[in-house]
C-alpha positions in Angstrom: 114.2 88.7 98.1 114.3 86.2 100.9 111.2 85.2 102.8 113.3 84.9 106.0 112.3 88.4 107.1 108.7 88.1 106.1 106.1 88.2 108.8 104.5 85.2 107.1 107.6 83.0 107.3 107.3 80.3 109.9 104.4 82.0 111.7 100.7 81.3 111.8 99.9 84.8 110.4 98.4 83.6 107.1 96.2 81.0 108.9 95.0 83.6 111.4 94.1 86.0 108.6 92.3 83.3 106.6 90.5 82.0 109.7 89.1 85.5 110.2 88.2 85.8 106.5 90.7 88.7 106.1 91.9 89.1 102.5 93.9 92.3 102.8 96.3 93.8 105.4 97.7 97.2 106.1 101.4 97.3 106.8 103.7 99.9 108.4 107.0 99.3 110.1 110.6 100.1 110.8 112.5 98.7 107.8 111.0 99.0 104.3 113.9 97.3 102.6 114.4 94.5 105.1 111.0 93.4 106.6 108.2 95.3 104.9 108.9 94.6 101.3 109.4 90.8 101.8 106.2 90.6 103.9 104.3 92.5 101.2 105.6 90.2 98.4 105.1 87.1 100.5 101.5 88.1 101.3 100.7 88.9 97.7 102.2 85.5 96.7 99.7 84.0 99.1 96.8 85.7 97.4 96.4 88.5 100.0 96.2 92.2 99.2 98.9 94.2 100.9 98.3 97.9 101.6 101.5 99.7 102.3 101.3 103.0 104.2 104.4 104.4 102.6 104.9 107.5 104.8 104.7 105.4 107.9 107.5 103.0 106.9 111.0 103.6 108.2 114.2 102.6 106.5 117.8 101.8 107.5 118.8 103.1 104.0 116.5 105.7 102.5 117.8 105.0 98.9 117.1 101.2 99.4 113.6 102.0 100.8 112.8 104.2 97.7 113.9 101.3 95.5 111.7 98.9 97.5 108.7 101.2 97.1 109.4 101.7 93.4 109.7 98.0 92.9 106.4 97.3 94.7 104.7 100.0 92.7 106.0 98.6 89.4 105.0 95.0 90.3 101.5 96.1 91.1 101.1 93.5 93.9 100.3 96.0 96.6 98.3 99.1 97.1 100.5 102.0 98.1 98.9 104.8 100.1 99.7 107.4 102.8 98.6 107.8 106.4 96.1 110.6 105.6 94.3 108.6 103.0 94.1 105.3 105.0 93.0 107.0 108.2 90.4 109.0 106.2 89.1 105.7 104.8 89.0 104.2 108.3 87.0 107.2 109.5 84.4 106.7 106.8 84.0 103.1 107.7 83.7 103.9 111.4 81.0 106.5 110.7 79.0 103.9 108.7 79.0 101.5 111.6 
C-alpha cells in the first residue's frame, strides 16, 4: 500500500499530534480503500493508535472497502468500531468533564 494517499505523507500531521500529546486518532472518510486504509497503516507504523469508524467510511468500490476493513482487522493495528459506539464513548467522557 502506497503512503502517497496517507494523511501523514508530506504533511505536519504527525508532528501536530505529537506536539499535543495525542497518541490515538479517530478516522472517517470518503474512500476506505484509497485514503483511509493507507492513513491507518501509516499512523500505526508511526506508533499511533488508529480508531476506524467503519460505518462512517465511504468507498468507491464496496468490495475493495470490505477487503481493506478485513485486512485492518486481521493485522490488528487499528481499533475498528461503529458510530454508535464511538459517540457513546464521547458522551461518557463529556459527562465526566
